[in-house]
Structure formats: structure tokens, C-alpha cells
C-alpha positions as CSV (number, residue, x, y, z in Angstrom):
1,M,-41.8,-18.3,50.6
2,P,-44.7,-15.9,49.9
3,T,-44.2,-12.2,49.7
4,S,-45.5,-10.3,52.8
5,R,-48.1,-7.7,52.6
6,T,-45.7,-5.1,54.0
7,M,-43.3,-5.7,51.1
8,I,-46.2,-5.4,48.6
9,A,-47.5,-2.2,50.1
10,G,-43.9,-0.8,50.2
11,A,-43.4,-1.7,46.5
12,K,-46.7,0.1,45.7
13,L,-45.6,3.2,47.6
14,I,-42.3,3.2,45.7
15,V,-44.1,2.9,42.3
16,L,-46.5,5.7,43.3
17,C,-43.6,8.0,44.2
18,L,-41.8,7.2,41.0
19,W,-44.9,7.7,39.0
20,S,-45.6,11.0,40.6
21,I,-42.1,12.2,40.0
22,G,-42.2,11.0,36.4
23,A,-45.6,12.6,35.7
24,T,-44.3,15.9,37.2
25,A,-41.3,15.9,35.0
26,I,-43.2,15.1,31.9
27,L,-46.0,17.6,32.6
28,T,-43.5,20.4,33.4
29,G,-41.3,19.5,30.4
30,V,-44.1,19.4,27.9
31,T,-45.6,22.6,29.2
32,T,-42.3,24.4,29.0
33,L,-41.6,23.0,25.5
34,L,-45.1,23.9,24.3
35,G,-44.6,27.5,25.5
36,W,-41.2,27.7,23.7
37,V,-42.7,26.3,20.5
38,L,-45.6,28.8,20.6
39,G,-43.1,31.6,20.9
40,Y,-43.6,32.7,24.5
41,V,-40.6,34.6,25.8
42,P,-39.3,33.3,29.1
43,T,-39.1,35.8,32.0
44,A,-38.4,35.5,35.7
45,G,-42.1,35.2,36.3
46,S,-42.5,32.4,33.9
47,F,-39.8,30.4,35.7
48,A,-41.7,30.9,38.9
49,L,-44.9,29.6,37.3
50,V,-43.1,26.5,36.0
51,A,-41.7,25.8,39.5
52,K,-45.2,26.3,41.0
53,L,-46.7,23.9,38.4
54,A,-44.1,21.3,39.3
55,A,-44.6,21.7,43.0
56,A,-48.4,21.6,42.7
57,T,-48.2,18.5,40.5
58,L,-45.8,16.7,42.9
59,L,-47.9,17.6,46.0
60,T,-51.1,16.4,44.3
61,G,-49.5,13.1,43.4
62,S,-48.2,12.5,46.8
63,L,-51.7,13.0,48.3
64,A,-52.7,9.8,46.6
65,V,-50.9,7.8,49.2
66,V,-54.0,7.7,51.4
67,C,-56.0,6.1,48.7
68,G,-53.4,3.4,48.3
69,L,-53.2,2.9,52.0
70,S,-56.9,2.5,52.3
71,A,-56.9,0.0,49.4
72,S,-54.1,-2.0,51.0
73,I,-55.6,-2.0,54.5
74,C,-59.1,-3.0,53.2
75,R,-57.6,-5.3,50.5
76,S,-60.0,-3.8,48.0
77,M,-59.6,-1.6,45.0
78,L,-63.0,-0.2,45.7
79,A,-61.9,1.1,49.0
80,G,-59.2,3.2,47.3
81,I,-61.7,4.5,44.8
82,G,-64.2,5.3,47.6
83,S,-61.6,7.1,49.6
84,A,-60.6,9.2,46.6
85,I,-64.3,10.2,46.1
86,V,-64.6,11.1,49.8
87,I,-61.4,13.1,49.7
88,L,-62.6,15.0,46.6
89,V,-66.0,15.8,48.1
90,L,-64.4,16.9,51.4
91,S,-61.9,19.1,49.6
92,Q,-64.6,20.8,47.6
93,V,-66.8,21.4,50.6
94,S,-63.9,22.7,52.7
95,V,-63.0,25.2,49.9
96,L,-66.6,26.3,49.6
97,L,-66.8,26.8,53.4
98,G,-63.6,28.9,53.3
99,V,-61.4,26.5,55.3
100,G,-59.7,25.0,52.3
101,G,-56.3,26.3,53.5
102,W,-56.6,24.0,56.5
103,F,-57.5,20.9,54.6
104,P,-54.4,19.2,53.2
105,Y,-56.0,17.9,50.1
106,A,-57.3,21.3,49.0
107,V,-54.0,23.2,49.6
108,P,-52.2,22.3,46.3
109,G,-55.1,23.5,44.2
110,L,-55.6,26.7,46.2
111,W,-51.9,27.4,46.2
112,A,-51.6,26.8,42.4
113,A,-54.5,29.1,41.7
């Protein structure tokens, strides 16, 4: 019996979520370890910055769901890449126009800055 497209799309979504969580953990851990090795003294502000880094990384990773969804619907990897390019351009334009806070794909970058 063949595997349904719904099961394949669900498996891809689970992999994307696990990859996003793993990348967040690795990036946060390496950044914290590098700061410790370089001799930076941890303060209450630095813990807030590490939490902000982790949240921004996780939010950015979760925004890739739309690219995966468009690739699954169109059955083409090129559709996923095209949607990523469109999202990137729209995010940049929305930030330049001053409405980036209302555009979901620009919010993690604006919040982290």
C-alpha cells in the first residue's frame, strides 16, 4: 500500500520542527560556550540575550513551514525556493516601508535587533 501525501507532508513537518529545535539548541549552546571560553562574565542581561537568541532562532525556523507547504502543494522543490525568495523580498520591503512589525516574517529579525 503506498504512503499517502498527507503522511509524507506530516513527516516533513515533524522533521522541520525537530531540525528547528535542534538548530536552536546547538546555536544557543555554542554561542554560550564560546562566550564562556572567551571569558565573558555572565550577567542577568546576558541570560536575557541568550533567551532572545533562542526565541528568535526558533521563530525563524518555524516560519519555514510555508515554504514546505508550498513545495508540497505544488509538488516541486522550485516552488519552495520561489516562496522563500518572495517571502524574503516582502520582508525586506515591509521593513523599509516601516510596517515590518505587522509582517510575520520580519518580526523575529526586528525583535532580535
